[in-house]
C-alpha positions as CSV (number, residue, x, y, z in Angstrom):
1,X,0.5,-6.7,-12.6
2,X,-1.4,-9.6,-10.4
3,X,1.1,-11.8,-8.4
4,X,-0.6,-15.0,-6.1
5,X,1.1,-15.4,-3.0
6,X,0.9,-18.8,-1.4
7,X,2.1,-20.1,2.0
8,X,2.3,-24.0,2.0
9,X,3.3,-26.7,4.1
10,X,4.0,-24.3,7.2
11,X,1.2,-23.9,10.1
12,X,-1.6,-22.4,8.1
13,X,-1.6,-22.8,4.3
14,X,-3.4,-19.8,2.6
15,X,-3.1,-17.9,-0.6
16,X,-3.4,-14.3,-1.9
17,X,-4.0,-12.2,-4.8
18,X,-2.3,-9.0,-5.2
19,X,-3.2,-6.4,-8.3
20,X,-0.7,-3.6,-8.5
21,X,0.5,-4.0,-4.8
22,X,-3.4,-3.9,-3.7
23,X,-5.1,-7.2,-2.0
24,X,-8.0,-8.1,-4.3
25,X,-8.7,-11.6,-2.2
26,X,-7.0,-13.7,0.7
27,X,-7.8,-16.8,2.3
28,X,-6.7,-19.5,4.7
29,X,-6.9,-23.0,3.1
30,X,-8.4,-24.0,6.4
31,X,-12.0,-22.0,5.6
32,X,-12.9,-24.2,2.7
33,X,-11.6,-27.7,3.9
34,X,-13.0,-27.0,7.5
35,X,-9.4,-29.0,8.8
36,X,-8.3,-26.3,11.0
37,X,-4.5,-25.2,10.6
38,X,-4.4,-27.4,7.6
39,X,-0.6,-27.3,5.7
40,X,-2.1,-28.6,2.5
41,X,-1.3,-26.7,-0.5
42,X,-3.7,-23.8,-0.9
43,X,-5.7,-25.0,-3.9
44,X,-9.3,-23.8,-2.8
45,X,-7.9,-20.4,-1.4
46,X,-6.1,-20.0,-5.1
47,X,-9.1,-20.9,-6.8
48,X,-11.2,-18.4,-4.7
49,X,-8.7,-15.5,-5.2
50,X,-8.8,-16.2,-9.2
51,X,-12.6,-16.0,-9.0
52,X,-12.8,-13.0,-6.8
53,X,-10.5,-11.2,-9.2
54,X,-12.6,-12.8,-12.4
55,X,-9.1,-14.1,-14.1
56,X,-7.6,-17.4,-15.0
57,X,-4.0,-18.8,-13.8
58,X,-2.8,-17.8,-17.2
59,X,-3.6,-14.4,-16.5
60,X,-1.1,-13.9,-13.1
61,X,2.0,-12.6,-13.7
62,X,3.9,-13.9,-10.7
63,X,3.8,-16.6,-8.5
64,X,5.7,-16.1,-4.6
65,X,5.9,-18.4,-1.7
66,X,7.5,-18.0,1.9
67,X,10.2,-20.3,2.0
68,X,13.2,-20.4,0.0
69,X,14.8,-23.9,-1.0
70,X,17.8,-21.8,-2.5
71,X,19.6,-21.3,1.4
72,X,20.4,-25.1,1.4
73,X,22.6,-24.4,-1.3
74,X,24.9,-23.2,1.2
75,X,27.3,-25.8,0.9
76,X,27.7,-28.4,-1.7
77,X,26.1,-31.3,-1.0
78,X,27.0,-34.5,-3.7
79,X,25.3,-36.8,-1.8
80,X,21.6,-35.1,-2.9
81,X,23.1,-33.8,-6.3
82,X,25.0,-36.9,-7.4
83,X,22.7,-39.5,-6.9
84,X,19.5,-38.2,-8.2
85,X,16.4,-40.2,-7.7
86,X,14.3,-39.3,-10.6
87,X,15.2,-36.4,-13.3
88,X,12.6,-34.0,-11.5
89,X,15.9,-33.7,-9.2
90,X,18.0,-31.6,-11.5
91,X,16.1,-28.5,-10.4
92,X,18.2,-28.7,-7.5
93,X,21.6,-30.8,-8.9
94,X,22.2,-28.5,-11.7
95,X,22.2,-25.0,-9.6
96,X,24.1,-27.3,-6.5
97,X,26.7,-28.2,-8.9
98,X,27.2,-24.7,-10.9
99,X,27.2,-22.6,-7.5
100,X,30.4,-24.5,-6.5
101,X,32.4,-21.8,-9.1
102,X,30.9,-19.0,-7.3
103,X,32.5,-17.4,-4.4
104,X,29.6,-16.6,-2.2
105,X,26.8,-19.2,-2.7
106,X,24.0,-17.3,-0.5
107,X,20.8,-17.2,-2.5
108,X,18.7,-14.4,-1.4
109,X,15.9,-15.8,-3.5
110,X,15.3,-18.3,-6.3
111,X,13.2,-17.4,-9.3
112,X,11.9,-20.4,-11.3
113,X,10.3,-19.8,-15.2
114,X,8.6,-22.5,-16.6
115,X,7.7,-21.9,-20.1
116,X,4.3,-23.2,-21.2
117,X,2.7,-23.5,-24.5
118,X,1.2,-20.1,-24.8
119,X,2.1,-18.2,-21.5
120,X,5.0,-18.6,-18.6
121,X,4.7,-19.8,-15.1
122,X,6.9,-17.5,-13.1
123,X,7.6,-18.6,-9.7
124,X,9.5,-16.6,-6.8
125,X,10.5,-18.7,-3.5
126,X,11.2,-15.7,-1.0
127,X,13.1,-16.4,2.2
128,X,10.5,-16.9,4.8
129,X,11.8,-13.7,7.0
130,X,11.6,-11.7,4.2
131,X,8.1,-12.6,3.4
132,X,7.3,-11.9,6.9
133,X,9.2,-8.3,6.3
134,X,6.6,-7.9,3.8
135,X,3.8,-8.6,6.1
136,X,4.9,-6.2,8.7
137,X,6.7,-3.1,6.8
138,X,4.7,-3.1,3.3
139,X,1.4,-3.4,4.9
140,X,2.4,-0.9,7.7
141,X,1.3,3.2,6.9
142,X,5.0,4.2,7.7
143,X,7.7,5.2,4.9
144,X,10.2,4.6,7.4
145,X,10.7,2.3,10.4
146,X,12.6,-0.3,12.0
147,X,11.6,-3.9,11.2
148,X,11.8,-6.8,13.9
149,X,10.8,-10.3,12.7
150,X,10.6,-13.3,15.6
151,X,9.3,-16.9,15.2
152,X,10.5,-20.2,15.9
153,X,12.6,-20.8,12.7
154,X,12.4,-19.5,9.0
155,X,15.1,-21.7,7.5
156,X,18.2,-21.1,9.4
157,X,16.9,-17.9,11.3
158,X,15.1,-17.0,14.2
159,X,15.1,-13.5,14.4
160,X,15.8,-10.8,11.8
161,X,16.7,-6.9,12.6
162,X,16.0,-4.8,9.9
163,X,14.8,-0.9,8.3
164,X,12.5,-0.1,5.8
165,X,12.9,3.3,4.0
166,X,10.1,3.9,1.4
167,X,10.7,0.6,-0.8
168,X,14.2,-0.6,0.3
169,X,14.9,-2.9,3.0
170,X,18.1,-3.1,4.8
171,X,19.0,-6.1,6.7
172,X,21.1,-5.3,9.8
173,X,21.5,-8.8,11.4
174,X,19.9,-12.2,11.9
175,X,20.4,-14.6,14.8
176,X,20.6,-18.4,14.1
177,X,18.1,-21.2,15.0
178,X,18.0,-23.0,17.8
179,X,18.2,-19.8,19.7
180,X,14.9,-18.8,19.5
181,X,12.1,-17.1,21.2
182,X,9.6,-19.4,19.3
183,X,11.5,-22.2,20.8
184,X,11.5,-20.8,24.2
185,X,7.9,-20.2,24.3
186,X,6.7,-23.5,22.5
187,X,9.2,-25.5,24.8
188,X,6.9,-24.2,27.9
189,X,3.8,-24.5,26.4
190,X,4.7,-28.1,25.8
191,X,6.0,-28.8,29.0
192,X,2.4,-26.9,30.6
193,X,0.2,-29.8,28.8
194,X,-0.4,-27.8,25.8
195,X,-0.1,-28.6,22.1
196,X,3.2,-26.4,21.0
197,X,3.0,-24.3,18.1
198,X,-0.8,-24.2,18.3
199,X,-1.8,-23.3,22.2
200,X,0.8,-20.9,23.0
201,X,-1.9,-17.8,23.2
202,X,-3.5,-20.2,25.9
203,X,-0.5,-19.9,27.9
204,X,-0.2,-16.8,27.3
205,X,-4.0,-16.2,28.8
206,X,-2.6,-18.7,32.0
207,X,0.3,-16.4,32.5
208,X,-2.3,-13.5,34.2
209,X,-3.6,-16.0,36.6
210,X,-0.7,-15.3,39.2
211,X,2.2,-12.8,40.1
212,X,5.3,-13.7,38.6
213,X,7.0,-16.0,41.7
214,X,10.3,-15.2,42.6
215,X,10.7,-19.0,42.9
216,X,10.1,-19.3,39.2
217,X,11.3,-16.2,37.4
218,X,14.7,-16.8,38.7
219,X,15.3,-20.4,37.4
220,X,13.1,-19.2,34.0
221,X,15.6,-16.1,34.1
222,X,18.7,-17.9,33.9
223,X,17.3,-19.8,30.7
224,X,17.9,-16.9,28.3
225,X,21.6,-15.0,28.2
226,X,20.9,-11.7,26.9
227,X,23.8,-10.7,25.2
228,X,25.4,-7.4,23.4
229,X,23.9,-5.9,20.0
230,X,20.6,-6.9,20.8
231,X,21.1,-10.9,20.7
232,X,20.2,-13.7,23.1
233,X,21.3,-17.5,23.8
234,X,19.2,-20.1,25.5
235,X,20.2,-22.5,27.3
236,X,19.8,-25.2,24.8
237,X,20.0,-28.0,27.7
238,X,16.4,-27.2,28.6
239,X,15.0,-27.7,24.9
240,X,14.6,-30.4,22.7
241,X,15.1,-28.8,18.9
242,X,15.0,-30.4,15.7
243,X,17.5,-33.2,14.9
244,X,17.0,-35.7,12.3
245,X,19.4,-38.0,14.0
246,X,18.0,-38.1,17.2
247,X,14.2,-37.2,17.1
248,X,12.8,-36.4,20.5
249,X,9.3,-36.7,21.4
250,X,9.0,-33.5,23.4
251,X,10.6,-29.5,23.3
252,X,11.6,-29.9,26.6
253,X,14.6,-32.0,28.3
254,X,15.2,-34.1,31.6
255,X,16.8,-31.1,33.0
256,X,13.7,-29.1,32.5
257,X,12.1,-31.7,34.3
258,X,14.6,-31.9,37.2
259,X,14.4,-28.2,37.7
260,X,10.5,-28.0,37.4
261,X,9.0,-31.3,38.1
262,X,7.0,-33.8,36.4
263,X,5.4,-32.2,32.8
264,X,1.5,-31.9,33.3
265,X,-0.3,-34.0,31.3
266,X,-2.9,-32.7,28.6
267,X,-6.0,-33.8,30.8
268,X,-4.6,-33.1,34.0
269,X,-6.0,-30.3,35.9
270,X,-4.1,-27.0,36.2
271,X,-2.3,-26.2,39.6
272,X,-0.6,-23.2,41.0
273,X,2.7,-24.4,39.6
274,X,1.4,-24.0,35.8
275,X,0.2,-20.4,36.8
276,X,3.1,-19.2,38.5
277,X,5.4,-21.0,35.6
278,X,3.3,-19.3,32.9
279,X,3.7,-15.9,34.5
280,X,7.6,-16.2,34.8
281,X,7.9,-17.5,31.2
282,X,5.7,-14.6,29.6
283,X,7.7,-11.9,31.9
284,X,11.1,-13.6,30.7
285,X,10.2,-13.5,27.1
286,X,9.0,-10.0,27.4
287,X,12.3,-9.0,28.7
288,X,13.8,-10.7,26.3
289,X,11.7,-8.8,23.5
290,X,12.5,-5.7,25.0
291,X,16.3,-6.2,24.9
292,X,16.1,-6.8,21.2
293,X,14.1,-3.6,20.5
294,X,16.2,-1.2,22.2
295,X,19.0,-2.6,20.2
296,X,17.0,-2.2,17.2
297,X,16.0,1.1,17.9
298,X,19.6,2.3,18.6
299,X,20.9,0.8,15.2
300,X,18.1,1.7,13.0
301,X,17.6,5.4,14.4
302,X,13.5,5.3,13.3
303,X,10.8,6.2,15.7
304,X,8.4,3.7,13.9
305,X,8.5,0.1,14.5
306,X,6.9,-2.8,12.3
307,X,6.8,-6.5,13.9
308,X,6.0,-9.8,12.6
309,X,6.5,-13.6,12.9
310,X,4.4,-15.8,15.3
311,X,6.1,-14.9,18.2
312,X,4.1,-11.6,17.7
313,X,0.8,-13.4,17.8
314,X,1.5,-12.8,21.6
315,X,-1.0,-9.7,22.1
316,X,0.0,-9.1,26.1
317,X,3.6,-8.4,24.8
318,X,2.5,-6.2,22.1
319,X,0.6,-3.8,24.3
320,X,3.5,-3.3,26.2
321,X,6.0,-2.4,23.5
322,X,5.5,1.2,23.4
323,X,5.5,1.9,27.0
324,X,8.8,-0.4,27.4
325,X,10.8,0.8,24.4
326,X,11.9,4.1,22.8
327,X,9.6,3.4,19.9
328,X,7.1,5.9,19.6
329,X,4.4,4.3,17.1
330,X,3.9,0.8,16.1
331,X,2.4,-1.5,13.5
332,X,1.3,-5.2,13.7
333,X,-0.9,-6.7,10.7
334,X,-4.1,-8.9,11.4
335,X,-1.6,-12.2,10.2
336,X,1.6,-11.4,11.6
337,X,2.0,-15.6,11.9
338,X,2.7,-17.9,9.0
339,X,-0.6,-17.6,7.5
340,X,0.1,-13.9,6.6
341,X,3.4,-14.9,4.8
342,X,1.6,-15.4,1.5
343,X,0.5,-12.1,1.6
344,X,4.1,-10.9,2.8
345,X,5.9,-12.7,0.0
346,X,3.8,-11.2,-2.7
347,X,4.1,-7.5,-0.8
348,X,8.1,-8.3,-0.7
349,X,8.2,-9.5,-4.3
350,X,6.2,-6.5,-5.5
351,X,7.9,-4.0,-3.6
352,X,11.4,-5.1,-2.9
353,X,12.4,-7.3,-6.0
354,X,10.1,-5.7,-9.1
355,X,10.4,-2.1,-7.2
356,X,6.5,-1.6,-7.7
357,X,6.0,2.0,-6.0
358,X,2.1,1.7,-4.9
359,X,1.9,1.1,-1.1
360,X,-1.5,0.1,0.1
361,X,-1.5,0.3,3.9
362,X,-3.7,-2.4,5.7
363,X,-6.7,-0.4,7.3
364,X,-8.9,-3.8,7.4
365,X,-8.8,-7.8,6.8
366,X,-11.8,-8.4,5.0
367,X,-10.3,-10.4,1.9
368,X,-12.3,-13.4,1.9
369,X,-16.0,-14.5,0.5
370,X,-18.8,-12.4,0.8
371,X,-22.6,-13.6,0.2
372,X,-25.6,-11.8,-0.4
373,X,-28.4,-11.9,0.5
374,X,-30.2,-13.8,-2.5
375,X,-27.3,-16.0,-1.7
376,X,-28.0,-16.5,2.2
377,X,-31.7,-16.9,1.5
378,X,-31.5,-19.9,-0.9
379,X,-29.2,-21.7,1.8
380,X,-32.0,-21.0,4.1
381,X,-34.7,-22.3,2.1
382,X,-32.6,-25.5,1.2
383,X,-32.5,-26.6,4.7
384,X,-36.1,-25.6,5.2
385,X,-35.3,-23.2,8.4
386,X,-37.9,-20.9,9.8
387,X,-36.4,-17.2,9.2
388,X,-37.4,-13.6,8.8
389,X,-35.7,-11.0,6.9
390,X,-35.3,-7.7,8.9
391,X,-34.3,-4.1,7.4
392,X,-32.5,-2.4,10.0
393,X,-30.7,-5.4,10.9
394,X,-28.1,-3.7,13.5
395,X,-30.8,-2.0,15.2
396,X,-32.8,-5.5,15.9
397,X,-29.8,-7.3,16.8
398,X,-28.6,-4.5,19.2
399,X,-31.9,-5.3,20.8
400,X,-31.2,-9.2,21.2
401,X,-27.5,-8.3,22.7
402,X,-29.3,-6.0,25.1
403,X,-31.5,-9.0,26.1
404,X,-28.7,-11.4,26.8
405,X,-28.7,-13.3,23.6
406,X,-25.6,-15.2,22.1
407,X,-25.8,-14.5,18.5
408,X,-23.7,-15.8,15.8
409,X,-23.4,-12.5,13.3
410,X,-22.3,-13.5,9.7
411,X,-21.9,-10.5,7.3
412,X,-19.5,-9.1,4.0
413,X,-16.3,-10.5,3.4
414,X,-14.3,-13.2,5.6
415,X,-11.5,-12.3,7.9
416,X,-8.2,-12.9,6.8
417,X,-6.3,-13.9,10.6
418,X,-7.0,-16.0,13.4
419,X,-9.3,-13.6,15.3
420,X,-12.9,-12.4,14.1
421,X,-13.3,-8.7,13.4
422,X,-17.0,-8.6,13.4
423,X,-17.9,-10.3,10.0
424,X,-17.5,-14.0,11.5
425,X,-18.1,-13.3,15.2
426,X,-20.2,-14.7,18.2
427,X,-21.5,-11.7,19.9
428,X,-22.8,-11.1,23.2
429,X,-23.3,-8.4,25.9
430,X,-20.4,-7.9,28.4
431,X,-22.5,-7.0,31.3
432,X,-22.9,-9.8,33.0
433,X,-19.6,-11.4,34.4
434,X,-21.5,-15.2,34.0
435,X,-21.8,-14.5,30.1
436,X,-18.1,-15.5,29.6
437,X,-18.9,-18.8,31.3
438,X,-21.9,-19.2,29.4
439,X,-19.9,-18.7,26.3
440,X,-17.4,-21.1,27.2
441,X,-19.6,-24.3,28.1
442,X,-22.5,-23.4,25.3
443,X,-20.5,-22.4,22.4
444,X,-16.7,-22.4,22.3
445,X,-16.2,-25.5,24.7
446,X,-13.0,-24.3,25.8
447,X,-10.7,-23.4,29.0
448,X,-12.6,-21.3,31.6
449,X,-9.3,-19.5,32.2
450,X,-9.1,-18.1,28.8
451,X,-10.8,-14.5,28.4
452,X,-13.2,-13.2,25.5
453,X,-12.2,-9.8,23.5
454,X,-14.1,-6.7,23.9
455,X,-14.7,-4.8,20.8
456,X,-15.2,-1.2,21.1
457,X,-16.2,1.9,19.2
458,X,-12.6,3.8,18.7
459,X,-14.2,7.0,19.7
460,X,-15.0,5.6,23.1
461,X,-11.9,3.9,23.5
462,X,-10.1,6.3,25.6
463,X,-13.0,6.2,28.3
464,X,-12.5,2.4,28.9
465,X,-9.2,1.4,28.3
466,X,-5.7,2.4,29.5
467,X,-4.2,3.3,26.3
468,X,-2.3,6.5,25.1
469,X,-4.3,8.9,22.8
470,X,-4.6,8.1,19.1
471,X,-3.6,4.6,19.4
472,X,-5.8,1.6,18.2
473,X,-6.0,-2.0,17.9
474,X,-8.1,-2.5,14.7
475,X,-6.7,-6.2,14.5
476,X,-7.2,-7.5,17.9
477,X,-3.2,-7.6,18.2
478,X,-2.9,-5.9,21.7
479,X,-3.9,-6.2,25.2
480,X,-4.6,-3.3,27.5
481,X,-5.8,-2.0,31.0
482,X,-9.1,-1.8,31.5
483,X,-9.9,1.5,33.6
484,X,-10.8,0.3,37.2
485,X,-14.0,2.5,36.9
486,X,-15.2,0.4,33.9
487,X,-14.4,-3.2,35.0
488,X,-17.8,-3.2,36.8
489,X,-19.8,-2.3,33.6
490,X,-17.9,-4.9,31.2
491,X,-17.2,-7.9,33.5
492,X,-17.6,-10.4,31.0
493,X,-14.5,-9.2,28.9
494,X,-12.2,-8.3,32.1
495,X,-9.5,-10.7,32.5
496,X,-8.5,-11.9,35.6
497,X,-5.7,-9.3,35.8
498,X,-7.8,-6.6,35.0
499,X,-6.9,-6.4,31.2
500,X,-8.6,-6.9,27.8
501,X,-7.5,-8.3,24.0
502,X,-9.2,-5.1,22.7
503,X,-10.5,-4.3,18.9
504,X,-10.9,-0.9,18.0
505,X,-14.1,-0.5,15.6
506,X,-14.5,2.7,13.3
507,X,-17.2,3.5,10.7
508,X,-14.8,3.7,7.6
509,X,-13.3,-0.2,7.9
510,X,-16.8,-1.7,8.9
511,X,-19.8,0.7,9.0
512,X,-22.2,-2.2,9.7
513,X,-20.3,-3.7,12.9
514,X,-19.8,0.3,13.8
515,X,-23.6,1.0,13.6
516,X,-24.4,-2.3,15.7
517,X,-21.7,-1.0,18.6
518,X,-23.7,2.4,18.2
519,X,-27.1,0.6,18.4
520,X,-26.0,-1.2,21.4
521,X,-24.8,1.8,23.2
522,X,-28.1,3.7,22.3
523,X,-29.9,1.0,24.3
524,X,-27.5,0.0,27.1
525,X,-25.1,3.2,27.2
526,X,-22.3,0.6,26.6
527,X,-20.0,0.9,23.2
528,X,-18.5,-2.4,23.8
529,X,-19.4,-6.1,22.8
530,X,-17.8,-9.2,23.8
531,X,-16.5,-10.9,20.6
532,X,-15.3,-14.3,19.7
533,X,-14.5,-16.2,16.5
534,X,-17.8,-18.1,15.1
535,X,-16.3,-21.5,15.3
536,X,-16.4,-24.2,17.7
537,X,-13.5,-25.7,19.4
538,X,-11.0,-27.7,17.1
539,X,-12.4,-25.8,14.0
540,X,-11.7,-23.1,11.9
541,X,-13.8,-20.1,11.7
542,X,-17.1,-19.9,9.5
543,X,-16.7,-19.6,5.9
544,X,-20.0,-19.9,4.2
545,X,-23.7,-19.5,5.5
546,X,-23.7,-23.3,5.1
547,X,-20.7,-23.5,7.9
548,X,-22.5,-21.0,10.2
549,X,-25.9,-22.8,10.0
550,X,-24.1,-26.4,10.6
551,X,-22.5,-24.4,13.7
552,X,-25.6,-22.4,15.1
553,X,-27.6,-26.0,15.6
554,X,-24.4,-27.4,17.0
555,X,-23.9,-25.6,20.1
556,X,-25.9,-22.9,22.7
557,X,-26.1,-19.8,20.3
558,X,-29.6,-18.3,20.6
559,X,-29.7,-16.6,17.3
560,X,-28.0,-16.6,13.9
561,X,-28.1,-13.3,11.9
562,X,-26.8,-13.6,8.5
563,X,-27.0,-10.4,6.3
564,X,-30.4,-9.2,6.7
565,X,-31.5,-12.8,7.8
566,X,-32.6,-13.9,11.3
567,X,-32.9,-17.5,12.5
568,X,-33.8,-18.1,15.9
569,X,-33.8,-21.4,18.0
């Protein structure tokens, strides 16, 4: 059974092809169009998936998408159903009229079957939070788990509380937009001078630069009321939420400005106020999340937890969940945000609706295009670049890294998700504190307050991080404290508060990157590399050798390693 899942017109369009529950290929559309965070229909990503699976569109059994227009049948709307503009709107009008005869109008999902000449196009429109459930639970290693979905908005919901046992999903309750953790975080992101629904992780990084001030914490805390049964309400007098009748230019109100002062402009330098306000907001967001999770634990009676939704891109929060809630194990995929809802919708369709039984826990996210040495060489020669072939590329590159070189590392299949995990990465030594500033200045062109991630051999993680035994972070999805005794050894990846958003690397999931780390350890005694995504500011992660070459010559990288080929400036 082949299913293509689609995320379209959300924050990052993407597509996936799964076969009998296994991911065959997946990619965000942005990697092909080179327009970061594009919301366009993922036609290039779909074609890549078809090519990778060596099949035609006619071979696909089902299509799924991660938004359900059927929820808008909730109440009859004669304005739209009775006054169609063109006959294609019968697809809305007829169901809307017919559902008047039914006692309950709630459409859990919509199935659209288009009969073509010699095949069918069968599309399932999956509720947005159900797609996130597919990403959280059906990618997890758990046979049973509590499930929490939190983002800004999915149709009408902002939070969904659920549990999974085998293939059966049970929804306990949902919380309605606009009382939303996403709205709360994005409102502050906007006020602090960053782009909402885009730069929230910048604010997360900013929050570490100050201790929480009682002056700001008390004010922020009053903006969120914690309610019984794991619910909460925002004081909406502080936030502008979407209203088509009265569109607002900002996500914050005049009352917000009255309490906290004038909003920071995009190009203004950061002040102590921004640091302290970000810190207070992050703390309140964490406390609210723990409140939700404590109730979910009591309701579900599960020890395992799976989470998804854009709110759980917050790696600082993610690293604190097990120590601040009763849960014993947690799973967060490489793509809990909207880009991963394509995968989630396909898996929800396969497991929950079509009752497919084969579970394929996510162990890596290398589902994108791959290029052979022959293809890489062809591209290099096309641009007439000086290059050389190296047999033991890991040992050779480790030596360059030990000499403080900035290396573009292009290997294997491209990652799916917003974080590079060793196949489309920029790497350098973590040993020198100024390497962080060097990467920022010469390559990434981004804010100096933002940290870079440490990638570490899983077997050495306990020596460097304050982390529970057996806990890993394969998708760079959690932040943990770096042990005091090790901070002077890897200062380039130590954030201002002594933490790091680590990636644990294993031989099974990425043998080439694992070997590179081992070779670097042999030379330096340190099993850690500074790892950041292979892209310039404002651009998506590189996809092809051509993308890598263009990026290499557009910034201050010293070396480009693609497959077994090396290009040095």
